[in-house]
C-alpha positions as CSV (number, residue, x, y, z in Angstrom):
1,A,61.6,235.3,285.9
2,L,59.6,238.5,286.6
3,E,61.7,240.7,284.7
4,M,60.8,238.6,281.5
5,L,57.1,238.7,282.7
6,R,57.5,242.5,282.7
7,D,59.5,243.1,279.5
8,S,57.3,240.7,277.5
9,P,53.8,240.2,279.1
10,D,52.4,238.1,276.0
11,R,52.9,234.6,276.8
12,W,52.5,231.7,274.5
13,E,53.3,228.9,276.8
14,K,50.5,226.4,277.8
15,P,49.5,227.3,281.4
16,L,49.8,224.6,284.1
17,I,46.4,224.1,285.9
18,Y,46.4,222.6,289.2
19,H,43.3,221.0,290.5
20,L,43.0,220.9,294.5
21,D,40.5,218.4,295.8
22,V,39.3,220.6,298.8
23,A,36.7,218.2,299.7
24,A,39.1,215.4,300.2
25,M,40.8,217.5,302.8
26,Y,37.9,218.0,305.3
27,P,38.3,214.4,306.8
28,N,42.0,214.9,307.4
29,I,41.2,218.2,309.0
30,I,38.6,216.7,311.2
31,L,40.8,213.8,312.3
32,T,43.7,216.2,312.8
33,N,42.0,218.3,315.2
34,R,40.1,215.5,316.9
35,L,36.5,216.9,315.8
36,Q,35.0,213.4,316.1
37,P,31.4,213.1,317.0
38,S,32.2,212.1,320.7
39,A,34.0,215.6,320.7
40,M,30.8,217.3,320.1
41,V,28.9,217.7,323.4
42,T,25.9,218.9,325.0
43,P,25.7,220.4,328.5
44,A,24.1,217.1,329.8
45,D,27.2,215.0,328.5
46,C,29.4,217.7,330.3
47,A,27.6,217.2,333.4
48,A,28.0,213.3,333.3
49,C,31.7,213.5,332.4
50,V,34.1,212.3,335.2
51,H,36.1,215.5,334.9
52,S,33.2,218.0,335.3
53,T,34.4,219.2,338.8
54,T,37.9,220.0,337.3
55,C,37.1,220.9,333.8
56,E,37.1,224.7,332.7
57,T,33.7,224.8,331.2
58,S,34.4,228.2,329.7
59,Y,36.5,226.6,326.9
60,V,33.7,224.0,326.0
61,Q,31.8,225.0,323.0
62,Y,28.2,223.3,323.1
63,Y,26.5,222.2,320.0
């Protein structure tokens, strides 16, 4: 197929146009990565957590 394109680069076929609705993918990305609002914490939320003594706080990103 690439040789045909190289040998005769003028194309007369109608192109296939794909539309990806990227905005519709964002909710799925948020749910897949468990980025619910409850996962967004502040330092006060982390201090109140029952796992705060065993939690590795260097991995927590505060918003």
